[in-house]
Phi, psi and omega in degrees: 000131181283167179299323179295317179295321179297316180298316179297320179297317179299315183287327174296320178294320179296318178296323177297319178294323178294320177296320178296322179293323178296319178294330182286348178298335179274356180280145180302326183266124177276351183298322181297322179298316180297319178296321180294315179295321178297323179295322179297314184286313188281334181254314184293312184297309181301319180294316179297322179297319178296323183288316187273343182291124183211119175247101185270097178248039179300114183289344182262009181301137180212159177277165174302172184308132180249127180211181174069031178084004179289159177272128178291325180294318179293319181296317182287332175296315178296321180294323178296319178297314179299319180298315182289329181278317187260324182273295180286332186075136183281120183248351186293342180245014178297132178289169187295337183274006173247149181304324180297337179291348181254001177282155178238310187292310183297313177300319179297319178296315181295318179296320177294320180297310180294325176299320177295318178296323179297316181294320180292319179295320178296323179294326181292331181257005176292164181303129183072006176285172182301325182267012180257102183266196182293336180260010181104195182292143176297135186294318181292315179294322178293322178295318178298317180298322179290318181293328180288348175275354181297137182303126182285354181265001182281124177266213179284344177228145174230089186294349178289338182242322182200157176270358179274157177303145181225173180289131180280164178299320180301317181297315181293319180290327177294322176294324177296318179299319179294323178294321178296316179295321180295320177300317179295324177295321178292326175298316180296326180278350179082015180257003175227163184239147174223100187287113178261070180238157180300322180297322180291320178294324180296325179298315179294319182295324176296321177294323178297317179299318178296323178294318178295324175296321179295323178298312180290328177294322177297322177293313180302316182297318181291318181292332179293339177286347180052058182287155175287131182303327183272346182233030181268097183270358180253355185294324180296322181297317180292313184297309184283335172295314176296320181300317178297317179295315180296321180296314179301318180294319182297322181285312184291319180292328175302316181284328178295326176299327177285326175298322183254030183303317182293320180295315180296322178293320180296321180271004179058044181238013182298314180293322179296322178296316180298319179296319180297314181297318179296324179293319176297321179295323178298316178296324182285339184278347179303126181207074181292156178298325175217134183273125179244153176232053178287180178293145181304331181259016182290138177267349184254306181249123180285172174239100184287336178291321179293323177296316178296320180294321180297313180295324179293320179294325176297318178295322179296319179297317180293323178295319179294320178294322180293320179298318177295325180292338177286351178062038178257289175192158179275154180291000000 
């Protein structure tokens, strides 16, 4: 039985219980109604949450064949968005009355992943970036970078701004994916530019270093709160948020290295780039059964944030060395 079939079975059972509870309203005893509703919440939701929760950190994920002058990094960015929207399904904006609204790890991972894609896309259209041509930033790539900054927690309504229906996160991210694909189509047609110069690569690399700094800063901030290891309800959000960002970087930078293969070979930095990407991937692969935030010297409860922070700092060091090796400027 597939995950979809299991989910449908659960919800059919839940609906059956609700119908039974409705019929029981006419029963003299209200106790049965309460038991039926409790069964829906206590049994249906947890099982459904287990079924729909999915953190796809496949290190070998790749986009379909890229040819005709298209950017591999842009193509895999679009593919990652499509995977999270259509394959894994976007859960970060599920309302409280849906099982996804009670998940923690998967939404944090998805928000981190899209946040990482937003930073990389913005770096590509920054001044002197790969997508910054003689006429300024490419409009499609710039539009995608802006749409990826849209809050991933917005559902069909955002009561913080208006009571009227609004654009959902899925809609905005799907438009971003289309803009990325359209930009790549224009590259293939020769009507858009993707500057494959050392200076352009350095702009993206500087953004990566800032992102890695943000990951470690989030860890530092959480550990400074000195949370209790057994009552730390925010550690998963930090850990999986960082994991999503690191994962997005490991996939996109792997493909960006292929886009800039000639530049890296010319500057003799191809091996250094591969080592940096592999180090980011190692940090992104951490996935303990349960995330703990114990003391660093604890013999009983580990501290997974410090482990993640150490691996991230190693990647940051390699990125800084690689940037210096490009002979552009130091961070």
